C-alpha positions as CSV (number, residue, x, y, z in Angstrom):
1,M,-6.1,19.7,20.9
2,T,-3.6,19.8,17.9
3,G,-1.0,22.2,16.7
4,R,1.0,22.5,13.5
5,V,4.7,22.7,12.7
6,T,5.4,23.8,9.1
7,V,8.5,22.4,7.3
8,D,9.3,25.4,5.1
9,L,10.7,24.1,1.8
10,L,9.1,26.7,-0.5
11,D,6.9,25.0,-3.0
12,R,7.4,21.6,-1.2
13,S,6.5,22.9,2.2
14,Y,4.2,20.8,4.4
15,D,2.6,20.7,7.8
16,V,3.1,18.3,10.6
17,I,-0.1,18.1,12.7
18,V,0.7,17.2,16.3
19,G,-1.6,16.4,19.3
20,S,-4.5,14.4,20.6
21,G,-6.9,13.4,17.8
22,A,-4.8,14.6,15.0
23,V,-5.5,11.6,12.8
24,V,-8.9,13.0,11.8
25,E,-7.1,15.7,9.8
26,L,-5.5,13.2,7.4
27,A,-7.8,13.8,4.5
28,G,-6.7,17.5,4.4
29,L,-3.2,16.4,3.6
30,I,-4.1,14.3,0.5
31,P,-3.0,16.0,-2.7
32,P,-5.8,17.5,-4.8
33,G,-6.6,15.2,-7.7
34,A,-5.5,12.0,-5.9
35,R,-8.2,9.3,-6.5
36,R,-6.5,6.4,-4.7
37,A,-4.4,6.0,-1.6
38,A,-2.2,3.0,-1.0
39,I,-1.9,2.6,2.8
40,V,1.3,0.9,3.7
41,T,1.3,-0.5,7.2
42,Q,2.1,-3.6,9.3
43,P,0.1,-6.3,11.0
44,G,-1.0,-5.3,14.5
45,I,-0.9,-1.6,14.2
46,P,-4.1,-0.5,16.0
47,V,-4.8,2.6,14.0
48,T,-7.6,3.2,11.5
49,V,-7.3,6.0,9.0
50,D,-9.7,7.6,6.5
51,P,-7.9,9.5,3.7
52,G,-11.2,10.5,2.1
53,V,-10.5,8.7,-1.2
54,T,-10.6,5.1,-2.3
55,H,-7.9,3.2,-0.5
56,E,-6.5,-0.3,0.1
57,M,-4.1,-1.7,2.7
58,F,-0.7,-3.0,1.8
59,E,1.0,-4.8,4.7
60,I,4.7,-5.3,5.0
61,G,6.7,-7.4,7.4
62,V,7.7,-6.4,10.9
63,G,11.3,-5.5,11.9
64,E,14.5,-4.3,10.3
65,R,14.9,-7.6,8.4
66,S,11.9,-6.5,6.3
67,K,13.4,-3.1,5.6
68,T,14.9,-4.2,2.2
69,L,14.8,-3.6,-1.5
70,T,12.9,-6.9,-1.8
71,T,10.1,-5.3,0.3
72,V,10.1,-2.2,-1.9
73,E,9.9,-4.2,-5.1
74,D,7.0,-6.3,-3.7
75,L,5.2,-3.1,-2.7
76,C,5.7,-1.5,-6.1
77,R,4.4,-4.6,-7.9
78,R,1.4,-4.7,-5.7
79,F,0.7,-1.0,-6.4
80,S,0.9,-1.7,-10.1
81,R,-1.5,-4.6,-10.0
82,W,-4.0,-2.5,-8.0
83,G,-3.7,0.3,-10.5
84,L,-2.0,3.1,-8.5
85,T,-1.1,6.0,-10.7
86,R,1.4,8.8,-10.6
87,G,-1.4,11.1,-9.6
88,D,-2.3,9.1,-6.5
89,V,-0.8,8.9,-3.0
90,V,1.0,6.5,-0.8
91,I,0.3,6.8,3.0
92,G,2.6,5.2,5.5
93,V,0.9,4.3,8.8
94,G,3.2,3.0,11.5
95,G,6.6,3.6,12.9
96,G,9.8,4.8,11.3
97,M,10.4,1.5,9.5
98,V,7.0,1.8,7.8
99,T,7.5,5.4,6.8
100,D,11.0,4.8,5.5
101,V,9.9,1.9,3.3
102,A,6.6,3.5,2.2
103,G,8.3,6.8,1.4
104,F,11.1,5.1,-0.6
105,A,8.5,3.0,-2.5
106,A,6.6,6.3,-3.3
107,A,9.8,8.0,-4.4
108,V,10.7,5.3,-7.0
109,Y,7.2,4.1,-8.1
110,H,6.4,5.8,-11.4
111,R,9.6,7.9,-10.6
112,G,7.7,9.6,-7.8
113,V,4.2,9.4,-6.2
114,A,3.0,11.7,-3.5
115,S,3.3,10.4,0.1
116,A,1.9,11.2,3.5
117,Y,2.5,9.7,6.9
118,V,0.6,8.8,10.0
119,A,3.4,8.3,12.5
120,T,2.2,5.9,15.2
121,T,5.4,5.7,17.3
122,L,7.3,8.3,19.3
123,L,10.4,7.6,17.2
124,G,8.4,8.0,14.0
125,Q,6.8,11.3,15.2
126,I,9.9,13.1,16.4
127,D,12.3,11.7,13.8
128,A,11.7,9.3,11.0
129,A,8.5,10.7,9.5
130,V,9.7,14.3,9.3
131,G,12.4,15.6,6.9
132,G,12.0,13.5,3.7
133,K,14.7,10.8,4.3
134,T,13.5,7.4,3.1
135,G,15.4,4.2,2.6
136,V,16.1,0.6,3.3
137,N,19.0,-1.5,4.6
138,L,21.6,-3.6,2.9
139,P,23.4,-6.5,4.6
140,E,26.4,-4.1,4.7
141,G,24.7,-1.4,6.6
142,K,21.6,0.5,7.6
143,N,19.8,2.9,5.3
144,L,22.4,2.6,2.5
145,V,19.8,2.8,-0.3
146,G,17.2,5.5,-0.3
147,A,16.0,8.9,-1.5
148,Y,15.1,12.3,-0.3
149,W,11.3,12.5,-0.8
150,Q,9.3,15.0,1.1
151,P,5.8,14.1,2.1
152,T,2.7,16.2,1.5
153,G,2.1,16.2,5.3
154,V,2.5,14.2,8.5
155,I,0.1,13.3,11.3
156,C,1.5,12.8,14.8
157,D,-1.5,11.8,16.9
158,T,-0.1,11.6,20.4
159,D,-3.1,9.4,21.4
160,H,-1.5,6.6,19.4
161,L,1.5,6.6,21.8
162,A,-0.6,5.0,24.5
163,T,-0.7,1.8,22.5
164,L,3.1,1.4,22.3
165,P,4.9,-1.6,23.8
166,E,7.4,-0.5,26.5
167,R,10.5,-1.1,24.3
168,E,9.0,0.9,21.4
169,R,8.3,3.8,23.8
170,R,11.9,3.6,25.1
171,S,13.2,3.7,21.5
172,G,11.4,7.0,20.9
173,L,12.8,8.4,24.2
174,G,16.3,7.8,22.9
175,E,15.7,10.2,20.0
176,M,14.0,12.6,22.4
177,A,17.1,12.6,24.6
178,K,19.2,13.6,21.5
179,C,17.1,16.7,21.1
180,H,18.2,17.9,24.5
181,F,21.7,18.6,23.0
182,L,20.7,20.1,19.6
183,D,19.0,23.4,20.6
184,G,19.8,24.3,24.2
185,D,16.1,24.2,25.3
186,D,15.0,22.8,28.6
187,L,12.8,20.1,27.1
188,A,12.3,18.4,30.5
189,A,10.3,21.5,31.6
190,L,7.7,21.0,28.9
191,P,4.5,18.9,29.1
192,F,4.9,15.7,27.0
193,D,2.8,16.7,24.0
194,Q,4.6,20.0,23.8
195,R,7.9,18.2,24.1
196,V,7.0,16.1,21.1
197,A,6.1,19.2,19.1
198,R,9.3,21.0,20.1
199,C,11.4,18.0,19.0
200,I,9.6,18.1,15.6
201,E,10.2,21.8,15.4
202,I,13.9,21.4,16.1
203,K,14.2,18.9,13.3
204,A,12.1,21.0,10.9
205,R,14.4,24.0,11.3
206,V,17.5,21.9,10.6
207,V,15.9,20.3,7.5
208,E,14.9,23.7,6.2
209,A,18.5,24.9,6.5
210,D,20.0,21.7,4.9
211,E,17.5,19.4,3.2
212,R,20.0,16.9,1.7
213,E,22.5,16.8,4.5
214,D,25.2,18.8,2.8
215,G,26.1,20.5,6.1
216,K,24.0,21.3,9.2
217,R,21.6,18.4,8.9
218,A,24.3,16.0,9.9
219,I,23.8,17.1,13.5
220,L,20.6,15.0,13.5
221,N,22.9,12.0,13.4
222,Y,24.2,12.8,16.8
223,G,24.7,9.4,18.6
224,H,24.0,7.5,15.5
225,T,27.5,6.2,14.4
226,L,27.8,3.9,17.4
227,A,24.0,3.3,17.4
228,H,24.0,1.9,13.9
229,A,27.0,-0.3,14.6
230,L,25.4,-1.6,17.8
231,E,22.2,-2.4,15.8
232,I,24.0,-4.3,13.1
233,A,26.5,-6.1,15.5
234,G,23.6,-7.2,17.7
235,D,21.4,-8.3,14.7
236,F,19.0,-5.5,15.6
237,D,18.3,-6.9,19.1
238,L,18.5,-3.3,20.3
239,R,15.8,-0.9,19.2
240,H,17.1,2.2,17.3
241,G,16.5,4.7,20.0
242,E,17.9,2.4,22.7
243,A,21.1,2.3,20.6
244,V,21.0,6.1,20.0
245,A,20.9,6.7,23.8
246,I,24.1,4.7,24.2
247,G,25.6,6.4,21.2
248,L,25.0,9.9,22.7
249,V,27.0,9.0,25.8
250,Y,29.7,7.4,23.6
251,A,29.9,10.6,21.5
252,A,30.3,12.6,24.7
253,E,33.1,10.3,25.8
254,V,34.9,10.9,22.5
255,A,34.4,14.6,22.7
256,N,35.6,14.7,26.2
257,R,38.8,12.9,25.2
258,L,39.4,15.4,22.4
259,G,39.0,18.3,24.9
260,R,35.8,19.5,23.1
261,I,33.6,19.2,26.3
262,D,34.4,19.1,30.0
263,D,33.5,16.5,32.5
264,G,30.4,18.3,33.5
265,R,29.0,18.2,30.0
266,L,29.8,14.5,29.8
267,A,28.0,13.9,33.0
268,Q,25.0,15.8,31.7
269,H,24.8,13.4,28.7
270,R,24.6,10.5,31.1
271,A,22.1,12.2,33.3
272,V,19.7,13.0,30.4
273,V,19.9,9.5,29.0
274,E,19.4,7.9,32.4
275,S,16.5,10.3,33.2
276,Y,14.6,8.6,30.4
277,G,15.3,5.2,31.9
278,L,17.7,4.3,29.1
279,D,21.1,2.5,29.3
280,S,24.2,4.6,29.1
281,I,26.7,1.7,28.7
282,L,27.5,-0.9,26.0
283,P,25.4,-4.1,26.0
284,A,27.2,-7.0,27.6
285,G,29.4,-8.9,25.2
286,S,29.9,-6.1,22.7
287,D,33.1,-6.6,20.6
288,P,35.1,-3.3,20.2
289,D,36.9,-4.6,17.1
290,R,33.6,-5.3,15.4
291,L,32.1,-2.0,16.4
292,L,35.2,-0.1,15.1
293,A,35.0,-1.9,11.8
294,L,31.4,-1.1,11.4
295,F,32.0,2.7,11.9
296,A,33.6,2.7,8.5
297,S,30.5,1.4,6.8
298,D,28.2,4.1,8.3
299,K,26.4,6.1,5.6
300,K,27.9,9.4,7.0
301,A,31.4,8.2,6.1
302,T,33.0,9.8,3.0
303,T,36.8,9.5,2.9
304,D,37.1,9.0,6.7
305,V,34.9,8.0,9.6
306,T,32.7,10.9,10.5
307,F,31.4,11.5,14.1
308,V,28.9,14.1,15.2
309,L,30.3,15.5,18.4
310,D,29.4,18.2,21.0
311,G,31.8,21.1,21.4
312,P,32.3,24.8,22.1
313,S,30.2,25.7,19.0
314,G,27.6,23.0,19.6
315,V,27.0,19.7,17.9
316,E,28.8,19.3,14.6
317,P,30.5,16.7,12.4
318,V,34.1,15.9,13.1
319,V,36.5,13.8,11.0
320,G,40.0,12.4,11.4
321,I,39.6,11.0,15.0
322,E,42.4,8.7,16.0
323,P,41.3,5.1,16.3
324,L,43.0,4.9,19.7
325,I,40.6,7.6,21.1
326,L,37.6,5.7,19.7
327,R,38.8,2.5,21.3
328,E,39.5,4.1,24.6
329,A,36.0,5.7,24.6
330,L,34.5,2.3,24.0
331,G,36.4,0.9,26.9
332,A,34.9,3.6,29.2
333,M,31.4,2.4,28.1
334,R,31.8,-1.3,29.1
335,P,29.4,-2.6,31.8
């Protein structure tokens, strides 16, 4: 059984189809007139798709080390040799790394080719594949080069989640834990498929209000400042959602020290994260000086380090936090 969540962006609106067996509806998301579909995926993804038009597979490397401009250039050159035109479509089949790369390649090839996604991981379904953010990493930081490029539609077939390795599943749960603090819903009370759909709906409503992160959309980065620093400092040994889970608790520690939330709300952050079986402390051996330095390279930073923090008005961006408070909060996160 499937349901639909519409991302309402006027003439660029699209549906996210969620539920068991949703992949059979992919052909309905292909733009009219597209004659070819370039399917971007990775080795070992056990998902077969039929876009209903002539298609060819384009595999990319696995892991964050392959999320680079070099990979995008290679994809675009292969698209060109195959004969992909501006009127065709690029389909990303995989997790968030695949949809980020496929979407960015689609955004820049011929100055913009339609894209659609089949998100095969929990992280991809509730976060990366929805909202139009695409991009790749630089050695200096995560997702520093990219574009906003909305897809024509997204498939979130929850049957695919049964194939996930344990750590990939945990990674998705980190982003799901984040959603507990964005809307006030009792997500834990929902059956799992409905919880996935509700997380997508939460993100869709935020994207509709602020497509290009000029304001409200920044709340979707809750927990991400420390998360991105942990990923880079650990050479991506932590999965993204695992790092986000730790980042949520850290953000709560900072907010508590600033008097924005009380001890009970801080404890709630730890309880939600730990209810998903995720860590709520820093990895052993984490270097506070290195993490503090990496905060400044986060893509949310403008003239100052920006943290997304909980508070009386809900989750919102905050700037100008004293370094001493950031360091003390890191100290509270040590094993």
